[in-house]
C-alpha positions as CSV (number, residue, x, y, z in Angstrom):
1,M,43.4,19.6,-24.5
2,N,45.0,21.0,-21.6
3,S,45.1,19.1,-18.3
4,G,42.2,21.5,-17.1
5,T,39.6,20.8,-20.2
6,S,40.3,17.7,-19.7
7,R,39.3,16.6,-16.0
8,R,36.2,19.3,-16.7
9,V,35.3,16.5,-19.4
10,L,36.2,14.4,-17.1
11,T,33.8,15.7,-13.9
12,V,31.0,16.3,-16.4
13,A,31.1,12.7,-18.3
14,V,31.3,11.0,-14.8
15,V,28.3,13.4,-13.6
16,G,25.8,12.9,-16.7
17,I,26.4,9.1,-16.0
18,S,25.9,8.8,-12.7
19,L,22.6,10.7,-12.8
20,F,21.4,7.8,-15.2
21,S,22.3,5.4,-13.2
22,F,20.5,7.5,-10.7
23,A,17.7,7.8,-13.0
24,G,17.5,4.4,-13.5
25,I,17.5,3.2,-10.5
26,L,14.5,5.8,-10.0
27,G,12.9,4.8,-13.1
28,A,12.7,0.7,-12.0
29,T,11.1,1.2,-8.8
30,E,6.8,1.3,-9.2
31,K,4.7,3.5,-7.6
32,T,2.9,1.4,-4.4
33,A,0.6,-0.8,-5.8
34,S,-1.9,-3.8,-2.9
35,V,-2.3,-7.5,-3.6
36,E,-6.0,-9.1,-1.1
37,G,-4.7,-12.6,-0.3
38,V,-4.4,-15.0,2.3
39,V,-0.8,-15.8,4.4
40,T,0.7,-19.0,3.1
41,K,4.4,-18.4,4.9
42,I,5.7,-16.1,6.9
43,D,9.9,-16.8,7.0
44,R,11.4,-14.7,10.1
45,T,14.7,-14.7,9.4
46,A,14.7,-13.6,5.7
47,K,11.8,-10.9,6.2
48,T,9.8,-12.9,4.5
49,V,5.7,-12.9,3.1
50,M,4.2,-15.0,1.2
51,V,0.8,-13.7,0.1
52,K,-1.5,-15.9,-2.7
53,A,-3.8,-13.7,-4.5
54,T,-7.4,-14.2,-4.6
55,D,-6.5,-14.3,-8.4
56,G,-4.4,-17.8,-7.9
57,T,-0.9,-15.6,-7.8
58,E,1.8,-15.8,-4.7
59,H,4.0,-12.4,-3.6
60,T,6.6,-12.7,-2.0
61,M,7.2,-9.9,-0.2
62,H,10.2,-8.7,2.1
63,L,9.9,-6.9,5.8
64,V,11.3,-3.5,5.6
65,G,12.1,-1.6,8.4
66,R,9.5,0.8,7.5
67,T,7.2,-2.0,7.2
68,V,3.7,-1.6,8.8
69,V,0.7,-3.4,9.8
70,H,-2.7,-2.9,11.2
71,G,-5.9,-4.3,10.9
72,G,-4.2,-7.3,14.0
73,N,-3.7,-6.9,18.2
74,E,-2.2,-3.6,17.7
75,T,-0.2,-1.7,15.4
76,Y,3.7,-2.7,14.0
77,K,6.3,-0.3,11.7
78,G,9.7,-2.7,11.2
79,A,10.8,-6.0,10.2
80,E,11.3,-8.0,13.6
81,E,8.0,-6.4,14.9
82,A,6.2,-6.4,11.6
83,G,6.3,-9.9,11.7
84,R,5.1,-10.9,15.3
85,D,0.9,-10.4,14.6
86,L,1.0,-11.5,11.4
87,Q,0.0,-15.4,10.9
88,E,0.0,-18.4,7.9
89,G,-3.6,-18.3,7.5
90,S,-4.2,-14.4,8.1
91,Q,-6.5,-12.6,5.0
92,V,-4.4,-9.2,4.1
93,V,-4.4,-6.5,1.5
94,V,-0.4,-5.8,1.1
95,H,0.9,-2.2,-0.2
96,Y,4.0,-3.0,-1.6
97,T,6.3,-1.2,-4.3
98,K,8.4,-4.1,-6.9
99,Q,11.9,-3.1,-8.0
100,G,13.2,-5.6,-10.5
101,A,12.0,-8.5,-9.3
102,D,12.1,-7.7,-5.2
103,E,8.1,-6.6,-4.0
104,T,8.2,-4.6,-0.5
105,A,5.6,-4.8,1.0
106,E,5.1,-0.9,2.8
107,E,1.9,-1.6,4.5
108,I,-0.1,-4.8,5.2
109,D,-3.4,-5.0,6.6
110,H,-5.4,-7.3,8.4
111,I,-9.0,-7.2,6.4
112,G,-10.2,-10.5,8.0
113,K,-11.0,-12.2,11.6
114,D,-9.7,-10.7,13.5
115,G,-9.2,-7.6,11.6
116,L,-9.8,-4.0,11.1
117,K,-12.4,-3.3,11.1
118,T,-15.4,-3.2,7.7
119,S,-18.3,-0.6,6.7
120,E,-20.7,-1.0,3.3
121,G,-23.0,1.4,1.6
122,S,-22.5,3.4,-1.3
123,I,-20.5,5.6,-2.2
124,T,-21.3,9.8,-2.7
125,K,-17.9,11.4,-2.0
126,F,-14.2,10.7,-2.8
127,D,-11.8,13.5,-2.9
128,R,-8.2,12.3,-3.7
129,A,-6.7,15.6,-3.6
130,A,-8.4,16.0,0.3
131,R,-7.5,11.9,0.7
132,T,-11.4,11.9,1.8
133,M,-14.0,9.4,0.8
134,T,-18.2,9.6,2.0
135,V,-20.2,7.0,1.9
136,K,-23.7,6.2,2.4
137,V,-24.2,3.1,4.5
138,S,-27.4,1.2,5.0
139,D,-29.5,2.6,7.6
140,G,-29.1,5.8,5.6
141,T,-26.4,8.1,7.8
142,E,-23.2,9.2,6.2
143,Q,-19.7,7.9,7.1
144,T,-16.9,9.7,6.3
145,Y,-13.0,8.4,6.0
146,R,-9.6,9.7,6.3
147,L,-7.5,7.4,3.8
148,T,-4.4,6.4,4.2
149,E,-1.9,7.3,1.3
150,H,-1.3,3.5,0.5
151,A,-5.4,4.0,0.0
152,A,-5.9,7.4,-1.8
153,E,-3.2,5.4,-4.0
154,D,-4.3,2.6,-5.0
155,A,-7.8,4.1,-5.1
156,G,-7.7,5.1,-9.1
157,K,-10.3,7.6,-11.9
158,E,-13.1,3.9,-11.3
159,T,-13.1,5.8,-8.4
160,E,-13.9,8.4,-8.7
161,D,-16.5,7.8,-11.8
162,A,-17.6,5.0,-8.8
163,A,-18.5,8.0,-6.0
164,K,-20.1,9.5,-9.0
165,K,-22.6,6.5,-9.9
166,S,-22.8,6.1,-5.3
167,A,-20.9,2.7,-6.6
168,H,-21.3,-0.3,-3.5
169,A,-17.9,-0.5,-1.0
170,I,-16.5,-2.8,1.1
171,V,-14.2,0.0,3.7
172,Y,-11.4,-1.2,5.8
173,Y,-11.0,1.5,8.0
174,S,-9.1,1.4,11.8
175,E,-10.2,4.2,14.7
176,E,-7.7,5.8,15.3
177,A,-7.9,9.9,17.3
178,G,-11.4,10.3,16.7
179,H,-11.9,9.6,13.8
180,K,-12.4,6.8,10.8
181,V,-9.2,5.9,8.2
182,A,-10.7,3.8,5.0
183,H,-7.0,1.2,5.1
184,F,-7.9,-0.3,1.9
185,F,-12.1,-0.8,-0.1
186,K,-13.1,-1.9,-2.6
187,T,-16.2,-1.2,-4.7
188,N,-18.5,-3.5,-6.8
């Protein structure tokens, strides 16, 4: 082999290895998931929040620059800001991504006292593509909610099936620019 051919072979090998490595990194990151629970510990120095889930498992969530907290006194973004309004004992839903064993909080929603507003009713329409959901509440009116990206991602196929059956839902939402925005909802 001449030196030009050797360089091309080496370049192709390096590019191939790089692509496989990059694909491995991307494959290790899972899509967004959510966990509902109570904040049990906040470490502002380490920029982590520990959440004990309703199923009893404990999650240590890393706060990063893109972490957003909704439903407290204000909406906060960023690792330092996100930890400001969180308190131990706060009831929350955390939308997170996972890479290996590390869980990173993308969005934290206060759902208890002093948190997001709640509404209950029967789901009458669910449109994942439009990111909207319509709920018929107890007074017979229908309320349409815009879904956050995380709420739309978290909704599985069972949500679409629940809408067909007018399943009961609890919606945790905020009001933004004249619209009701659902950050989290659960059906039962």
